[in-house]
Phi, psi and omega in degrees: 000334181294345181276358180295140179298152181303321180300321179292322177298317178296321178299317179298319177298322179297330180298339180271357179276168176235140180240157178227133181252130172254119182264118179272216180272098183282123187278352182189178183294329178297320179291319178298317178298321178298316179298319178298317177297320179299314181292329178284344182091017180278347185257307181238152180280020181257123179296130179266074187234003177286133181270341179223151179303326181299337181272351189263146171257346177223125177245125182247117178261118184250118177092171179286157187260130178286158179301323182293326183263359184300321182296316179297318180294323180299335181270003182301317181298322179292320183284330181222072188296336182260000182283147172277125182251125180246133176248123175251113192237145173292126183301319185271349185061050191284358180297145187285321185264177187298117179223165181224149173292143179303327181294341177278347189247322183220151178287112180255156181268325183224134176243130176242125180266140179105131180221108002285153180289154178289167177301321179295321179294321179294319177297318178295321177298314179300315178299319180294317179296318178297320180295317179294320178299318179294318179296316179297318179296321179293321179293321180292322183284342184273000000 
């Protein structure tokens, strides 16, 4: 087992993390399907099983944020100060009603453009989450 590549070890460590998904204003069926895949674990190796942000080590905000939910999203950092927050946003902001980018409302760590994101964007997101996980592990170990 010691011969496993470092990337695989990091992937295994991510499986022990918990994620929480905030669903914003989803502009179409492709975005809804993406959220379903995310919750099933088909996109990232992190279980999306946290019921509250306080339980999560990774918070994924999908879509633009409606005016009604903006206040709740703005408090995510307070509720989960150590969580990694990822925003997956529609490039065009195609939702019909008043919405805002998550980056305008809460301090996010990683931004992914495109909803649903391309395969390359998902791979880049995975690399970014693994890199942050490795950095966090190094800080805890030192």
